[in-house]
C-alpha positions in Angstrom: 0.0 0.0 0.0 1.3 3.5 -0.8 1.9 6.0 1.9 0.7 9.6 2.1 2.6 12.7 3.0 1.1 15.6 5.0 2.6 19.0 4.5 4.2 20.9 7.3 1.3 23.5 7.2 -1.3 20.7 7.5 0.6 19.2 10.4 0.5 22.5 12.2 -3.3 22.7 11.6 -3.8 19.1 12.8 -1.8 20.0 15.9 -4.0 23.0 16.6 -7.1 20.8 16.1 -5.7 18.2 18.4 -4.9 20.9 21.1 -8.5 22.1 20.8 -9.9 18.6 21.2 -7.5 17.9 24.1 -9.1 20.8 26.0 -12.7 20.1 25.0 -13.4 16.5 24.1 -10.6 14.0 23.8 -12.9 11.2 22.5 -14.2 13.4 19.7 -10.6 14.3 18.8 -9.6 10.6 18.6 -12.6 10.0 16.3 -11.6 13.0 14.1 -8.0 11.8 13.8 -9.0 8.2 13.0 -11.5 9.5 10.4 -8.8 11.8 8.9 -6.3 8.9 8.7 -9.0 6.7 7.1 -9.8 9.3 4.5 -6.1 9.8 3.7 -5.7 6.1 3.2 -8.8 6.1 1.0 -7.3 8.9 -1.2 -4.1 6.9 -1.6 -6.1 3.9 -2.8 -8.4 6.0 -5.0 -6.6 9.2 -5.9 -9.2 10.3 -8.6 -12.3 9.9 -6.4 -14.5 12.8 -5.8 -15.1 15.9 -7.8 -12.5 17.9 -9.7 -12.6 21.7 -9.1 -10.9 24.0 -11.6 -9.9 27.5 -10.5 -9.3 30.0 -13.2 
């Protein structure tokens, strides 16, 4: 299975999200991170899924 790479900016955002969940609802934070990981793995397996958006 291929791997995915998360940009430094995205890692910073994920850290901020994790900090928020740590203070408010750890269980919801764990669910969010599991769902995020699952979606990333799904995108690795099916990179052309979803809609294409073109910006001009």
